[in-house]
C-alpha positions as CSV (number, residue, x, y, z in Angstrom):
1,M,-136.9,233.5,150.6
2,P,-139.1,236.6,150.7
3,T,-141.8,237.1,148.2
4,K,-142.6,240.5,146.8
5,Y,-146.1,241.7,146.0
6,T,-147.2,245.1,144.6
7,V,-150.4,246.5,146.1
8,T,-152.4,249.6,145.3
9,I,-153.7,252.1,147.8
10,T,-157.4,252.8,147.2
11,A,-160.0,255.0,149.0
12,L,-162.9,253.7,151.1
13,G,-164.9,256.6,152.5
14,T,-162.4,258.9,154.2
15,S,-159.8,256.1,154.7
16,S,-157.1,254.6,152.6
17,V,-157.0,250.9,152.1
18,I,-154.4,248.4,151.0
19,V,-155.7,245.1,149.8
20,L,-153.6,242.1,150.8
21,P,-153.1,239.5,148.1
22,K,-155.0,236.2,148.8
23,P,-151.8,234.1,149.1
24,V,-150.7,236.4,151.9
25,V,-154.0,236.2,153.7
26,D,-154.2,232.4,153.3
27,G,-150.5,231.9,154.1
28,F,-150.8,233.7,157.5
29,N,-154.3,232.4,158.2
30,L,-155.7,235.9,158.3
31,S,-159.5,236.6,158.0
32,K,-162.0,239.4,158.2
33,G,-161.8,241.2,161.6
34,H,-158.1,240.2,162.2
35,R,-156.4,243.3,163.6
36,L,-152.9,244.1,162.4
37,E,-150.5,246.7,163.8
38,L,-148.3,248.8,161.5
39,I,-144.8,249.9,162.5
40,V,-143.8,252.9,160.5
41,K,-140.0,253.6,160.2
42,D,-138.0,255.9,158.0
43,N,-137.3,253.0,155.5
44,G,-140.7,251.4,155.4
45,I,-143.9,250.0,156.9
46,Y,-143.7,246.7,158.8
47,I,-146.6,244.5,159.8
48,P,-145.5,242.0,162.5
49,L,-148.0,239.2,163.0
50,T,-149.1,238.2,166.4
51,E,-151.5,235.6,167.8
52,Q,-155.1,237.0,168.1
53,P,-156.8,236.5,171.4
54,A,-159.8,234.2,171.3
55,G,-163.0,236.0,170.3
56,N,-161.1,238.8,168.5
57,N,-161.7,237.4,165.1
58,N,-164.9,238.0,163.2
59,S,-164.4,235.3,160.6
60,S,-168.1,234.2,160.7
61,D,-169.2,237.6,159.1
C-alpha cells in the first residue's frame, strides 16, 4: 500500500530543495551523493529508482 508524505520546498542558495523523509531514504537505501532522476508529467512528478553504478555514491562524506 502506498504511503503518503508531505514535504516542504525550501531554498538553498539559488536552488530549491525537497527534503526526503528519513523512512523514505532508509527504505530505498539512499544516501548522500545518490543521484535521482525526476520525470515531470502534467499530473505530477515521479522519481523512479534505479541501481547506482559502483563508485557513483558518496556515502563516505
